[in-house]
Residue, then its C-alpha position, 0 to 999 in steps of 0.5 A: m687821765e681824759y676820757r675820749d668820746y669817740y662819738q664826737v670824734l667821728g661826729i656821730d650819735k650814740k646810737a648811729t649804726q655800724d654803716e653810719i660810723k663806716k661812713a663817717y670814719r671814711k669821710l674824716a680819714v680821707k679829709y685828715h689822711p697824712d698823704k693830703n696834710q704833710g707837715d701838719k701836725d694837728a691834722e696827723n693828730k685828728f687822724k689819730l684820733i679818729n683811727e682810734a675812734n673807728e678802732v673801738l666803735g667799729d668793733p661791736e664787742k669793743r663799742k659795747k665795752y667802751d659804752t659801758l665804761g663811759e656810763n661808769w667813767n666816774k667810778y673809774q677815775h675814783a677807783g684809779a686806773d692801776q687800782p684793783f677794785g670791783g663793783f664797776g655799776g652795770q644797768g639795773n640791779q646788776a652789777f658789773h664786777f672786775e678785778g685788775d687793771l682796766s686794760d684787761f676788760f678790752g682785752s689789751s695787751g697792756g702797756s705804758a699810758f703812752g707807749g710810744s705810739g703817739f696814740s692817746d693815753f686813754f686808748e693805750t690803757f684800754f685798748s689793743a694796738s690798732k689794726n690801722a696804725k702799728k710800729g714799723n721797723t724804723g719806729a715810725t707810726q705805720f698808717k693803713g691807706h684810706d678806702l676809696e669807692s667807685e661806681v659802676t653801671l650794668t645792664l640787666e643782661e650783665a647782671y644775669n650772666g656776670a661781667t667783666i668790668m674794667l676800672q681806671l685806677e690812678n697808676e693801673k687798669l683793674r679788672v673786676n668780675t661780678r658773679p651772675g645775679a648782682y643786684d642794685g646797690q651791691q658793694l664788691r670789696i677789693k682788698g689793697k686797691g684803696g690808697k697808699g699808706s703812710s710809712a710803710g702802711q698797707h694800702g687801703d681798700l676799694y669799694v665798687r657799687i653796682r648799679i643796674k640800669p632799669n630794663a624796658l622789658y623786665e621789672r626786678r623784684g628781688d631775684d624774681l622778674y616780672k614781664h607783660q606778655a602779649v597773648d592771642l585772643y585764640s590762645a586765650v580762649l582755647g588755651g595753647e603753647l606760647i614761645v616766650d623770650t627770656l634772659a636765658g633764651k626762648i622757651k615754650i609755656k602752656i597757656a590754660s584756656g580761658s585765661q583772662n587779661g591781667k592773669q599772671v603765669r608764673v615760670k619756676g627758676k626762670g628769674m634772676p641767679v641768686y647771686g653766689t649760688t646755683q639757684h635762680g628766682d622765678l619769671y612772672l608773665m603778666l598776660h595781655v590778651h591782644i583783641p583783633e583790630h581787623l576782622t575780616a566778614a568770615q570772622k565777624e560772622l563767626f563771632e556773631k554766631l557765637k554771641n547767639i550761642s551764648 
């Protein structure tokens, strides 16, 4: 039996992350999908192999077992696929002991080397039926459609309050609602709105990535908001109250006497909503003390007196 190098199939390193595996699979699945390569047997075989690789490497538990199998492939070949054996060597001084058909090692339901599914004997021997490919009533192999990706841009206000987005798909308009607190780079999965499956297979999924426009007044850091806030000299010196605009509306805050230019004032719970919860981050106001540019004669006289007193 030929060993299948699923890392090579997807063109990724053996240390690839799950996100890198997913991206590589999607790219290749779109390229070799049967809908785009009708009548091309080579593309169909590549598509099947790509699905095999994703089925195994996309599942952390199966991937771990697959890696163990790869490290001990020569021992398995020597023992024979149908022979019970033990001492399947592990790392260090530990030994991996197994009795029976190796298909049980991977949680397979068993079956012949080919099973009539069109998948490799390697896959059929060691793994259960693919979640992306199965036999239909007609006997034809069903393939789930490829996933699609889209990107939408929200203002900070829309991210704060939640928004309704209209997406134009190939044959329909789709309404997508975002919850309050959406963040830049967030990805929403809409099940069954991707590419059409083949042989009556399931549709793929639609992944919508959210981008947030920069805002002239607010800087977002996680769920907290930062804003430059002007304050008059007299309130900064003597203390007082200030009306401040926030994304939730106007609020009144207290300014402590002797507040220095650049001082940061924290307003609890007036930041961004924490996505999927009822909580909010905080709002941080960075005070900018405004120095009067045009003083009256009386005002100048008062400042002179203050200067002499100090």
